[in-house]
CHARMM internal coordinates of N, CA and C (Angstrom, degrees):
IC EDIT
DIST 1 N 1 CA 1.4524
DIST 1 CA 1 C 1.5228
ANGL 1 N 1 CA 1 C 109.25
DIST 1 C 2 N 1.2922
ANGL 1 CA 1 C 2 N 114.89
DIHE 1 N 1 CA 1 C 2 N 146.56
DIST 2 N 2 CA 1.4590
ANGL 1 C 2 N 2 CA 119.32
DIHE 1 CA 1 C 2 N 2 CA 178.06
DIST 2 CA 2 C 1.5200
ANGL 2 N 2 CA 2 C 109.23
DIHE 1 C 2 N 2 CA 2 C -88.93
DIST 2 C 3 N 1.3174
ANGL 2 CA 2 C 3 N 114.19
DIHE 2 N 2 CA 2 C 3 N 170.55
DIST 3 N 3 CA 1.4650
ANGL 2 C 3 N 3 CA 119.19
DIHE 2 CA 2 C 3 N 3 CA 179.87
DIST 3 CA 3 C 1.5235
ANGL 3 N 3 CA 3 C 110.69
DIHE 2 C 3 N 3 CA 3 C -62.83
DIST 3 C 4 N 1.3097
ANGL 3 CA 3 C 4 N 117.78
DIHE 3 N 3 CA 3 C 4 N -36.09
DIST 4 N 4 CA 1.4568
ANGL 3 C 4 N 4 CA 121.49
DIHE 3 CA 3 C 4 N 4 CA 179.14
DIST 4 CA 4 C 1.5213
ANGL 4 N 4 CA 4 C 111.83
DIHE 3 C 4 N 4 CA 4 C -64.48
DIST 4 C 5 N 1.3148
ANGL 4 CA 4 C 5 N 116.56
DIHE 4 N 4 CA 4 C 5 N -36.56
DIST 5 N 5 CA 1.4599
ANGL 4 C 5 N 5 CA 120.23
DIHE 4 CA 4 C 5 N 5 CA 178.90
DIST 5 CA 5 C 1.5258
ANGL 5 N 5 CA 5 C 111.02
DIHE 4 C 5 N 5 CA 5 C -70.09
DIST 5 C 6 N 1.3281
ANGL 5 CA 5 C 6 N 116.32
DIHE 5 N 5 CA 5 C 6 N -39.43
DIST 6 N 6 CA 1.4717
ANGL 5 C 6 N 6 CA 119.44
DIHE 5 CA 5 C 6 N 6 CA 175.84
DIST 6 CA 6 C 1.5258
ANGL 6 N 6 CA 6 C 110.78
DIHE 5 C 6 N 6 CA 6 C -63.19
DIST 6 C 7 N 1.3220
ANGL 6 CA 6 C 7 N 116.26
DIHE 6 N 6 CA 6 C 7 N -41.93
DIST 7 N 7 CA 1.4543
ANGL 6 C 7 N 7 CA 120.49
DIHE 6 CA 6 C 7 N 7 CA 178.92
DIST 7 CA 7 C 1.5257
ANGL 7 N 7 CA 7 C 110.52
DIHE 6 C 7 N 7 CA 7 C -62.83
DIST 7 C 8 N 1.3208
ANGL 7 CA 7 C 8 N 117.22
DIHE 7 N 7 CA 7 C 8 N -43.83
DIST 8 N 8 CA 1.4622
ANGL 7 C 8 N 8 CA 121.11
DIHE 7 CA 7 C 8 N 8 CA 178.67
DIST 8 CA 8 C 1.5253
ANGL 8 N 8 CA 8 C 110.63
DIHE 7 C 8 N 8 CA 8 C -63.06
DIST 8 C 9 N 1.3334
ANGL 8 CA 8 C 9 N 117.26
DIHE 8 N 8 CA 8 C 9 N -41.20
DIST 9 N 9 CA 1.4637
ANGL 8 C 9 N 9 CA 121.04
DIHE 8 CA 8 C 9 N 9 CA 178.88
DIST 9 CA 9 C 1.5303
ANGL 9 N 9 CA 9 C 110.50
DIHE 8 C 9 N 9 CA 9 C -64.68
DIST 9 C 10 N 1.3286
ANGL 9 CA 9 C 10 N 117.39
DIHE 9 N 9 CA 9 C 10 N -40.16
DIST 10 N 10 CA 1.4683
ANGL 9 C 10 N 10 CA 120.90
DIHE 9 CA 9 C 10 N 10 CA 179.14
DIST 10 CA 10 C 1.5244
ANGL 10 N 10 CA 10 C 110.08
DIHE 9 C 10 N 10 CA 10 C -64.34
DIST 10 C 11 N 1.3351
ANGL 10 CA 10 C 11 N 116.97
DIHE 10 N 10 CA 10 C 11 N -44.37
DIST 11 N 11 CA 1.4666
ANGL 10 C 11 N 11 CA 120.03
DIHE 10 CA 10 C 11 N 11 CA 177.66
DIST 11 CA 11 C 1.5227
ANGL 11 N 11 CA 11 C 111.03
DIHE 10 C 11 N 11 CA 11 C -62.27
DIST 11 C 12 N 1.3219
ANGL 11 CA 11 C 12 N 117.19
DIHE 11 N 11 CA 11 C 12 N -39.13
DIST 12 N 12 CA 1.4623
ANGL 11 C 12 N 12 CA 121.33
DIHE 11 CA 11 C 12 N 12 CA 179.36
DIST 12 CA 12 C 1.5304
ANGL 12 N 12 CA 12 C 110.77
DIHE 11 C 12 N 12 CA 12 C -63.94
DIST 12 C 13 N 1.3158
ANGL 12 CA 12 C 13 N 117.21
DIHE 12 N 12 CA 12 C 13 N -41.80
DIST 13 N 13 CA 1.4661
ANGL 12 C 13 N 13 CA 121.13
DIHE 12 CA 12 C 13 N 13 CA 179.23
DIST 13 CA 13 C 1.5277
ANGL 13 N 13 CA 13 C 109.98
DIHE 12 C 13 N 13 CA 13 C -65.27
DIST 13 C 14 N 1.3271
ANGL 13 CA 13 C 14 N 117.46
DIHE 13 N 13 CA 13 C 14 N -45.54
DIST 14 N 14 CA 1.4700
ANGL 13 C 14 N 14 CA 120.92
DIHE 13 CA 13 C 14 N 14 CA 179.41
DIST 14 CA 14 C 1.5196
ANGL 14 N 14 CA 14 C 109.95
DIHE 13 C 14 N 14 CA 14 C -62.45
DIST 14 C 15 N 1.3316
ANGL 14 CA 14 C 15 N 117.10
DIHE 14 N 14 CA 14 C 15 N -43.15
DIST 15 N 15 CA 1.4582
ANGL 14 C 15 N 15 CA 120.84
DIHE 14 CA 14 C 15 N 15 CA 178.50
DIST 15 CA 15 C 1.5272
ANGL 15 N 15 CA 15 C 110.75
DIHE 14 C 15 N 15 CA 15 C -60.59
DIST 15 C 16 N 1.3232
ANGL 15 CA 15 C 16 N 118.11
DIHE 15 N 15 CA 15 C 16 N -42.94
DIST 16 N 16 CA 1.4669
ANGL 15 C 16 N 16 CA 121.92
DIHE 15 CA 15 C 16 N 16 CA -179.96
DIST 16 CA 16 C 1.5250
ANGL 16 N 16 CA 16 C 110.73
DIHE 15 C 16 N 16 CA 16 C -64.34
DIST 16 C 17 N 1.3293
ANGL 16 CA 16 C 17 N 117.24
DIHE 16 N 16 CA 16 C 17 N -40.21
DIST 17 N 17 CA 1.4653
ANGL 16 C 17 N 17 CA 120.60
DIHE 16 CA 16 C 17 N 17 CA 179.47
DIST 17 CA 17 C 1.5297
ANGL 17 N 17 CA 17 C 110.16
DIHE 16 C 17 N 17 CA 17 C -66.17
DIST 17 C 18 N 1.3319
ANGL 17 CA 17 C 18 N 117.92
DIHE 17 N 17 CA 17 C 18 N -44.10
DIST 18 N 18 CA 1.4669
ANGL 17 C 18 N 18 CA 121.29
DIHE 17 CA 17 C 18 N 18 CA 179.10
DIST 18 CA 18 C 1.5214
ANGL 18 N 18 CA 18 C 110.07
DIHE 17 C 18 N 18 CA 18 C -64.47
DIST 18 C 19 N 1.3228
ANGL 18 CA 18 C 19 N 118.04
DIHE 18 N 18 CA 18 C 19 N -40.87
DIST 19 N 19 CA 1.4551
ANGL 18 C 19 N 19 CA 121.75
DIHE 18 CA 18 C 19 N 19 CA 178.77
DIST 19 CA 19 C 1.5334
ANGL 19 N 19 CA 19 C 111.13
DIHE 18 C 19 N 19 CA 19 C -63.40
DIST 19 C 20 N 1.3273
ANGL 19 CA 19 C 20 N 117.31
DIHE 19 N 19 CA 19 C 20 N -42.61
DIST 20 N 20 CA 1.4625
ANGL 19 C 20 N 20 CA 121.01
DIHE 19 CA 19 C 20 N 20 CA 178.01
DIST 20 CA 20 C 1.5277
ANGL 20 N 20 CA 20 C 110.53
DIHE 19 C 20 N 20 CA 20 C -64.26
DIST 20 C 21 N 1.3289
ANGL 20 CA 20 C 21 N 116.87
DIHE 20 N 20 CA 20 C 21 N -40.84
DIST 21 N 21 CA 1.4722
ANGL 20 C 21 N 21 CA 121.29
DIHE 20 CA 20 C 21 N 21 CA 178.21
DIST 21 CA 21 C 1.5200
ANGL 21 N 21 CA 21 C 110.24
DIHE 20 C 21 N 21 CA 21 C -61.50
DIST 21 C 22 N 1.3220
ANGL 21 CA 21 C 22 N 117.02
DIHE 21 N 21 CA 21 C 22 N -45.31
DIST 22 N 22 CA 1.4608
ANGL 21 C 22 N 22 CA 120.51
DIHE 21 CA 21 C 22 N 22 CA -179.67
DIST 22 CA 22 C 1.5259
ANGL 22 N 22 CA 22 C 110.89
DIHE 21 C 22 N 22 CA 22 C -64.69
DIST 22 C 23 N 1.3126
ANGL 22 CA 22 C 23 N 117.95
DIHE 22 N 22 CA 22 C 23 N -37.20
DIST 23 N 23 CA 1.4559
ANGL 22 C 23 N 23 CA 121.78
DIHE 22 CA 22 C 23 N 23 CA 177.60
DIST 23 CA 23 C 1.5284
ANGL 23 N 23 CA 23 C 110.70
DIHE 22 C 23 N 23 CA 23 C -63.32
DIST 23 C 24 N 1.3159
ANGL 23 CA 23 C 24 N 116.78
DIHE 23 N 23 CA 23 C 24 N -44.73
DIST 24 N 24 CA 1.4663
ANGL 23 C 24 N 24 CA 120.88
DIHE 23 CA 23 C 24 N 24 CA 179.70
DIST 24 CA 24 C 1.5278
ANGL 24 N 24 CA 24 C 110.67
DIHE 23 C 24 N 24 CA 24 C -63.55
DIST 24 C 25 N 1.3267
ANGL 24 CA 24 C 25 N 117.10
DIHE 24 N 24 CA 24 C 25 N -45.32
DIST 25 N 25 CA 1.4611
ANGL 24 C 25 N 25 CA 121.27
DIHE 24 CA 24 C 25 N 25 CA 179.46
DIST 25 CA 25 C 1.5299
ANGL 25 N 25 CA 25 C 110.28
DIHE 24 C 25 N 25 CA 25 C -63.56
DIST 25 C 26 N 1.3264
ANGL 25 CA 25 C 26 N 117.38
DIHE 25 N 25 CA 25 C 26 N -40.29
DIST 26 N 26 CA 1.4616
ANGL 25 C 26 N 26 CA 121.07
DIHE 25 CA 25 C 26 N 26 CA 178.20
DIST 26 CA 26 C 1.5160
ANGL 26 N 26 CA 26 C 112.20
DIHE 25 C 26 N 26 CA 26 C -62.32
DIST 26 C 27 N 1.3214
ANGL 26 CA 26 C 27 N 116.47
DIHE 26 N 26 CA 26 C 27 N -42.32
DIST 27 N 27 CA 1.4655
ANGL 26 C 27 N 27 CA 120.14
DIHE 26 CA 26 C 27 N 27 CA 178.57
DIST 27 CA 27 C 1.5314
ANGL 27 N 27 CA 27 C 110.95
DIHE 26 C 27 N 27 CA 27 C -64.91
DIST 27 C 28 N 1.3226
ANGL 27 CA 27 C 28 N 116.91
DIHE 27 N 27 CA 27 C 28 N -39.80
DIST 28 N 28 CA 1.4663
ANGL 27 C 28 N 28 CA 119.95
DIHE 27 CA 27 C 28 N 28 CA 177.52
DIST 28 CA 28 C 1.5282
ANGL 28 N 28 CA 28 C 110.81
DIHE 27 C 28 N 28 CA 28 C -65.15
DIST 28 C 29 N 1.3323
ANGL 28 CA 28 C 29 N 116.90
DIHE 28 N 28 CA 28 C 29 N -38.51
DIST 29 N 29 CA 1.4574
ANGL 28 C 29 N 29 CA 120.43
DIHE 28 CA 28 C 29 N 29 CA 178.97
DIST 29 CA 29 C 1.5215
ANGL 29 N 29 CA 29 C 110.85
DIHE 28 C 29 N 29 CA 29 C -63.61
DIST 29 C 30 N 1.3144
ANGL 29 CA 29 C 30 N 117.18
DIHE 29 N 29 CA 29 C 30 N -42.17
DIST 30 N 30 CA 1.4666
ANGL 29 C 30 N 30 CA 120.75
DIHE 29 CA 29 C 30 N 30 CA 178.40
DIST 30 CA 30 C 1.5236
ANGL 30 N 30 CA 30 C 110.15
DIHE 29 C 30 N 30 CA 30 C -62.26
DIST 30 C 31 N 1.3215
ANGL 30 CA 30 C 31 N 116.79
DIHE 30 N 30 CA 30 C 31 N -43.81
DIST 31 N 31 CA 1.4672
ANGL 30 C 31 N 31 CA 120.81
DIHE 30 CA 30 C 31 N 31 CA 179.82
DIST 31 CA 31 C 1.5282
ANGL 31 N 31 CA 31 C 111.06
DIHE 30 C 31 N 31 CA 31 C -63.23
DIST 31 C 32 N 1.3441
ANGL 31 CA 31 C 32 N 116.61
DIHE 31 N 31 CA 31 C 32 N -43.44
DIST 32 N 32 CA 1.4598
ANGL 31 C 32 N 32 CA 119.85
DIHE 31 CA 31 C 32 N 32 CA 179.65
DIST 32 CA 32 C 1.5210
ANGL 32 N 32 CA 32 C 111.67
DIHE 31 C 32 N 32 CA 32 C -65.25
DIST 32 C 33 N 1.3238
ANGL 32 CA 32 C 33 N 117.86
DIHE 32 N 32 CA 32 C 33 N -39.33
DIST 33 N 33 CA 1.4621
ANGL 32 C 33 N 33 CA 120.41
DIHE 32 CA 32 C 33 N 33 CA 177.64
DIST 33 CA 33 C 1.5234
ANGL 33 N 33 CA 33 C 110.64
DIHE 32 C 33 N 33 CA 33 C -62.70
DIST 33 C 34 N 1.3252
ANGL 33 CA 33 C 34 N 116.97
DIHE 33 N 33 CA 33 C 34 N -40.41
DIST 34 N 34 CA 1.4609
ANGL 33 C 34 N 34 CA 120.88
DIHE 33 CA 33 C 34 N 34 CA 178.70
DIST 34 CA 34 C 1.5283
ANGL 34 N 34 CA 34 C 110.25
DIHE 33 C 34 N 34 CA 34 C -64.64
DIST 34 C 35 N 1.3358
ANGL 34 CA 34 C 35 N 117.17
DIHE 34 N 34 CA 34 C 35 N -43.18
DIST 35 N 35 CA 1.4650
ANGL 34 C 35 N 35 CA 120.57
DIHE 34 CA 34 C 35 N 35 CA -179.90
DIST 35 CA 35 C 1.5251
ANGL 35 N 35 CA 35 C 111.67
DIHE 34 C 35 N 35 CA 35 C -66.19
DIST 35 C 36 N 1.3250
ANGL 35 CA 35 C 36 N 117.99
DIHE 35 N 35 CA 35 C 36 N -40.02
DIST 36 N 36 CA 1.4607
ANGL 35 C 36 N 36 CA 120.83
DIHE 35 CA 35 C 36 N 36 CA 178.20
DIST 36 CA 36 C 1.5204
ANGL 36 N 36 CA 36 C 109.73
DIHE 35 C 36 N 36 CA 36 C -64.58
DIST 36 C 37 N 1.3190
ANGL 36 CA 36 C 37 N 117.54
DIHE 36 N 36 CA 36 C 37 N -38.81
DIST 37 N 37 CA 1.4614
ANGL 36 C 37 N 37 CA 120.83
DIHE 36 CA 36 C 37 N 37 CA 176.59
DIST 37 CA 37 C 1.5145
ANGL 37 N 37 CA 37 C 111.83
DIHE 36 C 37 N 37 CA 37 C -62.31
DIST 37 C 38 N 1.3193
ANGL 37 CA 37 C 38 N 116.41
DIHE 37 N 37 CA 37 C 38 N -41.39
DIST 38 N 38 CA 1.4648
ANGL 37 C 38 N 38 CA 120.41
DIHE 37 CA 37 C 38 N 38 CA 178.34
DIST 38 CA 38 C 1.5228
ANGL 38 N 38 CA 38 C 110.51
DIHE 37 C 38 N 38 CA 38 C -65.21
DIST 38 C 39 N 1.3228
ANGL 38 CA 38 C 39 N 117.03
DIHE 38 N 38 CA 38 C 39 N -42.52
DIST 39 N 39 CA 1.4641
ANGL 38 C 39 N 39 CA 120.52
DIHE 38 CA 38 C 39 N 39 CA -180.00
DIST 39 CA 39 C 1.5269
ANGL 39 N 39 CA 39 C 110.15
DIHE 38 C 39 N 39 CA 39 C -64.86
DIST 39 C 40 N 1.3245
ANGL 39 CA 39 C 40 N 117.27
DIHE 39 N 39 CA 39 C 40 N -42.42
DIST 40 N 40 CA 1.4684
ANGL 39 C 40 N 40 CA 120.34
DIHE 39 CA 39 C 40 N 40 CA 179.01
DIST 40 CA 40 C 1.5234
ANGL 40 N 40 CA 40 C 110.53
DIHE 39 C 40 N 40 CA 40 C -63.65
DIST 40 C 41 N 1.3290
ANGL 40 CA 40 C 41 N 116.92
DIHE 40 N 40 CA 40 C 41 N -40.18
DIST 41 N 41 CA 1.4654
ANGL 40 C 41 N 41 CA 120.53
DIHE 40 CA 40 C 41 N 41 CA 178.70
DIST 41 CA 41 C 1.5241
ANGL 41 N 41 CA 41 C 110.55
DIHE 40 C 41 N 41 CA 41 C -64.89
DIST 41 C 42 N 1.3276
ANGL 41 CA 41 C 42 N 117.57
DIHE 41 N 41 CA 41 C 42 N -43.46
DIST 42 N 42 CA 1.4659
ANGL 41 C 42 N 42 CA 120.82
DIHE 41 CA 41 C 42 N 42 CA 178.32
DIST 42 CA 42 C 1.5266
ANGL 42 N 42 CA 42 C 111.18
DIHE 41 C 42 N 42 CA 42 C -64.11
DIST 42 C 43 N 1.3241
ANGL 42 CA 42 C 43 N 117.08
DIHE 42 N 42 CA 42 C 43 N -39.97
DIST 43 N 43 CA 1.4663
ANGL 42 C 43 N 43 CA 120.18
DIHE 42 CA 42 C 43 N 43 CA 179.13
DIST 43 CA 43 C 1.5182
ANGL 43 N 43 CA 43 C 110.56
DIHE 42 C 43 N 43 CA 43 C -65.83
DIST 43 C 44 N 1.3215
ANGL 43 CA 43 C 44 N 117.36
DIHE 43 N 43 CA 43 C 44 N -38.49
DIST 44 N 44 CA 1.4646
ANGL 43 C 44 N 44 CA 120.54
DIHE 43 CA 43 C 44 N 44 CA 179.44
DIST 44 CA 44 C 1.5268
ANGL 44 N 44 CA 44 C 110.75
DIHE 43 C 44 N 44 CA 44 C -67.97
DIST 44 C 45 N 1.3190
ANGL 44 CA 44 C 45 N 117.60
DIHE 44 N 44 CA 44 C 45 N -36.49
DIST 45 N 45 CA 1.4638
ANGL 44 C 45 N 45 CA 120.72
DIHE 44 CA 44 C 45 N 45 CA 178.45
DIST 45 CA 45 C 1.5232
ANGL 45 N 45 CA 45 C 110.99
DIHE 44 C 45 N 45 CA 45 C -70.82
DIST 45 C 46 N 1.3090
ANGL 45 CA 45 C 46 N 116.78
DIHE 45 N 45 CA 45 C 46 N -35.45
DIST 46 N 46 CA 1.4659
ANGL 45 C 46 N 46 CA 120.66
DIHE 45 CA 45 C 46 N 46 CA -176.69
DIST 46 CA 46 C 1.5171
ANGL 46 N 46 CA 46 C 111.66
DIHE 45 C 46 N 46 CA 46 C -74.17
DIST 46 C 47 N 1.3042
ANGL 46 CA 46 C 47 N 117.96
DIHE 46 N 46 CA 46 C 47 N -44.98
DIST 47 N 47 CA 1.4574
ANGL 46 C 47 N 47 CA 122.12
DIHE 46 CA 46 C 47 N 47 CA -176.13
DIST 47 CA 47 C 1.5256
ANGL 47 N 47 CA 47 C 108.36
DIHE 46 C 47 N 47 CA 47 C -137.33
DIST 47 C 48 N 1.3245
ANGL 47 CA 47 C 48 N 117.26
DIHE 47 N 47 CA 47 C 48 N 87.24
DIST 48 N 48 CA 1.4687
ANGL 47 C 48 N 48 CA 118.73
DIHE 47 CA 47 C 48 N 48 CA -178.28
DIST 48 CA 48 C 1.5202
ANGL 48 N 48 CA 48 C 111.15
DIHE 47 C 48 N 48 CA 48 C -62.77
DIST 48 C 49 N 1.3196
ANGL 48 CA 48 C 49 N 115.39
DIHE 48 N 48 CA 48 C 49 N 146.18
DIST 49 N 49 CA 1.4667
ANGL 48 C 49 N 49 CA 121.04
DIHE 48 CA 48 C 49 N 49 CA -178.99
DIST 49 CA 49 C 1.5190
ANGL 49 N 49 CA 49 C 109.29
DIHE 48 C 49 N 49 CA 49 C -66.48
DIST 49 C 50 N 1.3286
ANGL 49 CA 49 C 50 N 117.03
DIHE 49 N 49 CA 49 C 50 N 142.87
DIST 50 N 50 CA 1.4680
ANGL 49 C 50 N 50 CA 119.34
DIHE 49 CA 49 C 50 N 50 CA 177.82
DIST 50 CA 50 C 1.5246
ANGL 50 N 50 CA 50 C 110.16
DIHE 49 C 50 N 50 CA 50 C -66.22
DIST 50 C 51 N 1.3272
ANGL 50 CA 50 C 51 N 115.13
DIHE 50 N 50 CA 50 C 51 N 157.29
DIST 51 N 51 CA 1.4537
ANGL 50 C 51 N 51 CA 119.48
DIHE 50 CA 50 C 51 N 51 CA -179.84
DIST 51 CA 51 C 1.5189
ANGL 51 N 51 CA 51 C 109.92
DIHE 50 C 51 N 51 CA 51 C -65.55
DIST 51 C 52 N 1.2987
ANGL 51 CA 51 C 52 N 116.36
DIHE 51 N 51 CA 51 C 52 N 158.31
DIST 52 N 52 CA 1.4659
ANGL 51 C 52 N 52 CA 121.61
DIHE 51 CA 51 C 52 N 52 CA -177.23
DIST 52 CA 52 C 1.5243
ANGL 52 N 52 CA 52 C 110.41
DIHE 51 C 52 N 52 CA 52 C -59.80
DIST 52 C 53 N 1.3006
ANGL 52 CA 52 C 53 N 117.20
DIHE 52 N 52 CA 52 C 53 N 131.90
DIST 53 N 53 CA 1.4559
ANGL 52 C 53 N 53 CA 122.17
DIHE 52 CA 52 C 53 N 53 CA 176.23
DIST 53 CA 53 C 1.5108
ANGL 53 N 53 CA 53 C 114.53
DIHE 52 C 53 N 53 CA 53 C 87.67
DIST 53 C 54 N 1.3030
ANGL 53 CA 53 C 54 N 118.54
DIHE 53 N 53 CA 53 C 54 N -12.53
DIST 54 N 54 CA 1.4676
ANGL 53 C 54 N 54 CA 120.49
DIHE 53 CA 53 C 54 N 54 CA 179.40
DIST 54 CA 54 C 1.5093
ANGL 54 N 54 CA 54 C 108.60
DIHE 53 C 54 N 54 CA 54 C -119.09
DIST 54 C 55 N 1.3013
ANGL 54 CA 54 C 55 N 115.21
DIHE 54 N 54 CA 54 C 55 N 124.49
DIST 55 N 55 CA 1.4549
ANGL 54 C 55 N 55 CA 119.47
DIHE 54 CA 54 C 55 N 55 CA 177.04
DIST 55 CA 55 C 1.5105
ANGL 55 N 55 CA 55 C 108.80
DIHE 54 C 55 N 55 CA 55 C -115.53
DIST 55 C 56 N 1.3127
ANGL 55 CA 55 C 56 N 114.83
DIHE 55 N 55 CA 55 C 56 N 137.88
DIST 56 N 56 CA 1.4474
ANGL 55 C 56 N 56 CA 120.81
DIHE 55 CA 55 C 56 N 56 CA -179.49
DIST 56 CA 56 C 1.5174
ANGL 56 N 56 CA 56 C 108.75
DIHE 55 C 56 N 56 CA 56 C -95.07
DIST 56 C 57 N 1.3214
ANGL 56 CA 56 C 57 N 115.95
DIHE 56 N 56 CA 56 C 57 N 125.57
DIST 57 N 57 CA 1.4569
ANGL 56 C 57 N 57 CA 120.06
DIHE 56 CA 56 C 57 N 57 CA 177.74
DIST 57 CA 57 C 1.5266
ANGL 57 N 57 CA 57 C 108.68
DIHE 56 C 57 N 57 CA 57 C -74.96
DIST 57 C 58 N 1.3086
ANGL 57 CA 57 C 58 N 116.80
DIHE 57 N 57 CA 57 C 58 N 144.54
DIST 58 N 58 CA 1.4609
ANGL 57 C 58 N 58 CA 118.87
DIHE 57 CA 57 C 58 N 58 CA 178.37
DIST 58 CA 58 C 1.5285
ANGL 58 N 58 CA 58 C 110.49
DIHE 57 C 58 N 58 CA 58 C -64.99
DIST 58 C 59 N 1.3187
ANGL 58 CA 58 C 59 N 115.07
DIHE 58 N 58 CA 58 C 59 N 143.70
DIST 59 N 59 CA 1.4649
ANGL 58 C 59 N 59 CA 119.55
DIHE 58 CA 58 C 59 N 59 CA 179.78
DIST 59 CA 59 C 1.5216
ANGL 59 N 59 CA 59 C 109.08
DIHE 58 C 59 N 59 CA 59 C -71.98
DIST 59 C 60 N 1.3567
ANGL 59 CA 59 C 60 N 115.06
DIHE 59 N 59 CA 59 C 60 N 136.57
DIST 60 N 60 CA 1.4522
ANGL 59 C 60 N 60 CA 119.56
DIHE 59 CA 59 C 60 N 60 CA -178.70
DIST 60 CA 60 C 1.5217
ANGL 60 N 60 CA 60 C 109.21
DIHE 59 C 60 N 60 CA 60 C -128.73
DIST 60 C 61 N 1.2931
ANGL 60 CA 60 C 61 N 114.56
DIHE 60 N 60 CA 60 C 61 N 150.54
DIST 61 N 61 CA 1.4486
ANGL 60 C 61 N 61 CA 120.09
DIHE 60 CA 60 C 61 N 61 CA 176.64
DIST 61 CA 61 C 1.5240
ANGL 61 N 61 CA 61 C 108.97
DIHE 60 C 61 N 61 CA 61 C -96.53
DIST 61 C 62 N 1.3308
ANGL 61 CA 61 C 62 N 115.08
DIHE 61 N 61 CA 61 C 62 N 141.60
DIST 62 N 62 CA 1.4574
ANGL 61 C 62 N 62 CA 118.63
DIHE 61 CA 61 C 62 N 62 CA 177.09
DIST 62 CA 62 C 1.5099
ANGL 62 N 62 CA 62 C 108.47
DIHE 61 C 62 N 62 CA 62 C -82.76
DIST 62 C 63 N 1.3292
ANGL 62 CA 62 C 63 N 115.09
DIHE 62 N 62 CA 62 C 63 N 135.85
DIST 63 N 63 CA 1.4518
ANGL 62 C 63 N 63 CA 121.02
DIHE 62 CA 62 C 63 N 63 CA 179.83
DIST 63 CA 63 C 1.5088
ANGL 63 N 63 CA 63 C 107.85
DIHE 62 C 63 N 63 CA 63 C -123.42
DIST 63 C 64 N 1.3214
ANGL 63 CA 63 C 64 N 116.06
DIHE 63 N 63 CA 63 C 64 N 128.16
DIST 64 N 64 CA 1.4639
ANGL 63 C 64 N 64 CA 120.68
DIHE 63 CA 63 C 64 N 64 CA 179.32
DIST 64 CA 64 C 1.5208
ANGL 64 N 64 CA 64 C 111.30
DIHE 63 C 64 N 64 CA 64 C -73.41
DIST 64 C 65 N 1.3185
ANGL 64 CA 64 C 65 N 116.12
DIHE 64 N 64 CA 64 C 65 N 140.23
DIST 65 N 65 CA 1.4564
ANGL 64 C 65 N 65 CA 120.68
DIHE 64 CA 64 C 65 N 65 CA 179.84
DIST 65 CA 65 C 1.5266
ANGL 65 N 65 CA 65 C 108.66
DIHE 64 C 65 N 65 CA 65 C -112.05
DIST 65 C 66 N 1.3251
ANGL 65 CA 65 C 66 N 117.62
DIHE 65 N 65 CA 65 C 66 N 130.23
DIST 66 N 66 CA 1.4481
ANGL 65 C 66 N 66 CA 121.90
DIHE 65 CA 65 C 66 N 66 CA 173.74
DIST 66 CA 66 C 1.4221
ANGL 66 N 66 CA 66 C 115.33
DIHE 65 C 66 N 66 CA 66 C 92.30
END
COOR INIT
IC SEED 1 N 1 CA 1 C
IC BUILD
C-alpha cells in the first residue's frame, strides 16, 4: 500500500468512528426526549396547572403558638 492509501484508510476509520459516535448520541437524545415527554405528561396529569389569572395558595396547617 502507498502512503496515500494508508492516509485514506485512516481517514475512513476516523470517519466511521465519528459517525458511530454521532449515531449513539442521537439515539440517546431521542430516548431522553421521549422520557422527558413522559415525565411532563405525568406531572400534568398529577397536578394540572391553575387557570390563567388564578393562583392557588398552598394549603397550610394552623399551629398554635404559646
